[in-house]
N, C-alpha and C positions, 0 to 999 in steps of 0.2 A: 672352335668347338670344331673336331672332325666328329662331322653324323655317323661316316661308316664304322670309328670305332665304339659310339655313346650308348654309354653302358643305364643311363635312364637320359632321356629326353621325351617333357608333354609338350613342350613348345614355351612352355616360363623361364623352366632350369633342363641343365645340361649336364649329366658327370661323363670323364671319362679317361680315359688312365691320367690324364696331368689333373688334371680339378674340373671345378665348377666353373655353368657359362648363365650366370642370372640375367634373363632379355629385362628389357625395359625397367632397370632400375636407377639409370638416372634418363632426363631426355634425349640424349642423345646415343644410348645401348648401349650395352648389355655391363657388369663389374665377372670382370671374369678373373678366379679364387684359385691356387693354387692348394692341396692337399692339407702343404706344412704350413703354410699358410694359417688353417683353424684348429686354435686354442680347444675349441669346447663345441657339442652339436646339445640344443635342448628343447623337445618339445613345446612347443604351448597350444595345448587346449582355445574353441574360438569358441563359444559360447553368443546363443542368442542377446540380444539388445541385451536381457539382464548382465549380460558379462562382457570381457572384452572384445572389444570390437574395434577392429586391427581400418584404416584409412585401405584407400583404395590404391593411391599412390606417396611414397614417401614417410614420413614420421611421425610419429602415434605418441610418444611421446622421446626424452632425454634417453631413451636406449634403444627402439626398435626404427630399424629405418625397410621399409616397401618396396617391391617395386612393384609393376603395377600390372594388374592382374586382373584385368574384370570381372571374374568366375569368382573368388575370393565368398565371395558372397552366398556359392555355395559349395563348403569348402569347413572345415570343424578341426582341422589340425595346422599349427604353421609348425616349421620349424627355423632355432635361432642360432645362424652360423656366426660364435664368435671371431672377430681375426685378430683382435687387438685394439682395436679402432674405438672412435668414442659412440658412434652408432653401428648397431649387430645387425649385419643382414639376416634378413625375416624374411621366408619366404611361404608359400600353402603351396604344396605340389601335389598335383590328383590322385599318386598315391604316395603320401607318407612314409608311408611300413619300406617301403622298396630306397624308395630314396637316402631315407638315413638309416637302412643297412646296407647301400653301398656307399656312400659316403666313409660312413663307421670300418666296411674294410678296408674302407683304401688310408682312411689313417692308421687302419692297425700295419698294413705293411711300410706307412712311411716313416714309423715309430722303426726305428736302427736299434736293439738292445746294445748297450754298453758294450762291451766285452773285455777281460779281466787279460793285462801281462802282466808276463810273466811270475 
C-alpha cells in the first residue's frame, strides 16, 4: 500500500488505487484485497452489550473475521467485505462513511460495462 497515494488510511485500514490493506488481519500481517475481488459491502451496526459484540480479533461466528483493532469498543459501525471466501473480512473503520464511499467509488469504476457489437 503506497501511503503517498492512499485515499483512506486510519492506521488499521488503508485504501489506494489498487485496493485495500487491512492491517493486523493475520498474526503475521495484513490482508490485501483488490477492488475487483470485492463482491459486495455491507454495513453492520455495532451495539452495546445487548446487541452484536465483535471479538477483538478473529472469527466471531462462522461468517465474520475481524482484524485486530484495540479501539473497536469505541466504534459503532462495522463494514463487512464479501470477497467470496468462507469468512468475510469485517472491519471497524475510524470514519466508516468515508471508507465505504471510497471503496464503493472504486467498485463502480472497476465494473466495466459490456458493450454491444455490430
